[in-house]
matplotlib code that plots the C-alpha trace (Angstrom):
import matplotlib.pyplot as plt

x = [124.6, 126.1, 123.6, 124.3, 121.9, 119.0, 119.4, 116.7, 116.0, 112.9, 112.3, 110.4, 113.5, 115.6, 113.0, 112.7, 116.5, 116.6, 113.8, 114.9, 113.8, 115.1, 117.2, 114.4, 111.9, 114.3, 115.1, 111.4, 110.6, 113.5, 112.3, 108.9, 110.0, 109.1, 112.1, 114.7, 117.1, 116.7, 118.2, 116.3, 116.7, 116.8, 119.4, 120.9, 120.0, 119.5, 116.4, 113.8, 111.5, 108.4, 109.8, 110.7, 107.5, 107.3, 110.9, 110.4, 107.1, 108.3, 112.0, 114.1, 115.8, 116.5, 113.0, 111.2, 108.1, 106.5, 104.5, 104.9, 101.9, 101.0, 103.8, 105.1, 108.6, 110.0, 111.7, 113.6, 112.4, 115.7, 115.1, 111.4, 111.7, 114.1, 111.9, 108.8, 110.6, 112.1, 108.9, 106.3, 105.3, 105.0, 103.0, 100.6, 100.1, 99.3, 96.9, 95.2, 94.8, 93.4, 90.9, 89.8, 89.3, 87.1, 85.2, 84.5, 83.1, 80.8, 79.6, 78.8, 76.7, 74.4]
y = [113.4, 110.1, 107.2, 103.5, 101.0, 100.5, 103.8, 106.5, 110.1, 109.5, 112.1, 109.5, 107.3, 110.1, 111.0, 107.4, 107.0, 109.7, 108.0, 105.9, 102.8, 104.2, 101.4, 98.9, 101.2, 102.3, 98.6, 97.9, 100.9, 100.7, 97.7, 99.4, 102.9, 104.2, 106.6, 103.8, 103.3, 100.1, 98.7, 97.8, 94.1, 94.6, 97.4, 97.9, 101.6, 102.9, 104.8, 105.3, 102.4, 104.5, 105.1, 101.5, 100.4, 103.5, 103.0, 99.4, 100.1, 103.1, 104.0, 100.9, 99.9, 96.4, 95.7, 92.9, 93.9, 90.5, 89.2, 91.9, 91.9, 88.5, 86.8, 85.1, 86.6, 88.4, 91.5, 94.2, 97.7, 98.7, 96.0, 96.6, 98.7, 96.2, 93.3, 94.9, 95.8, 92.3, 90.5, 92.4, 89.4, 87.1, 89.7, 90.2, 86.4, 86.2, 89.2, 87.6, 84.3, 86.0, 88.0, 84.9, 83.1, 85.9, 86.0, 82.2, 82.7, 85.5, 83.3, 80.4, 82.6, 83.6]
z = [97.4, 96.4, 96.7, 96.6, 95.2, 97.6, 99.3, 99.1, 99.6, 101.6, 104.3, 106.3, 106.3, 107.6, 110.3, 111.4, 111.5, 114.1, 116.1, 119.1, 117.2, 113.9, 112.7, 112.9, 111.3, 108.5, 107.7, 107.5, 105.4, 102.9, 100.8, 100.4, 99.8, 96.3, 96.5, 96.9, 94.0, 92.1, 88.9, 85.8, 85.2, 81.5, 81.0, 84.5, 84.7, 88.2, 89.0, 91.7, 92.3, 91.6, 88.0, 87.2, 85.6, 83.4, 82.4, 81.4, 79.6, 77.6, 77.5, 78.3, 75.0, 76.4, 77.6, 75.8, 74.0, 74.0, 71.1, 68.5, 66.2, 67.6, 65.7, 68.8, 68.7, 71.8, 70.6, 72.5, 72.1, 70.4, 67.8, 67.2, 63.9, 62.4, 63.4, 61.9, 58.6, 58.2, 59.0, 57.0, 54.8, 57.9, 59.7, 56.8, 56.5, 60.2, 59.9, 56.9, 58.7, 61.7, 59.6, 57.7, 61.0, 62.3, 59.1, 59.3, 62.9, 61.7, 58.8, 61.2, 63.4, 60.5]

ax = plt.figure().add_subplot(projection="3d")
ax.plot(x, y, z, "-o")
ax.set_aspect("equal")
plt.show()
């Protein structure tokens, strides 16, 4: 079955389309249907809407990971290893500064 972007395999959509009011119900259901096909905004891969968040959070190579090790750089999943390798010294300095800050807070509470 060939599907175009935005179409779904939802049985409810097919049932509603055969209803006397089908076109109105299908149009209302389609944007909410978890089985509709959507594109990942990072890599363009087409997948079911219900799988999009998992895809972005675990397998999308173009998905930004955010602040990797609190360094403030936004890194794509595909670049994570290279970033971590190239930034070891910077990450250690940041980690040490964070540790020292926490230690100072503990000392002040004594």
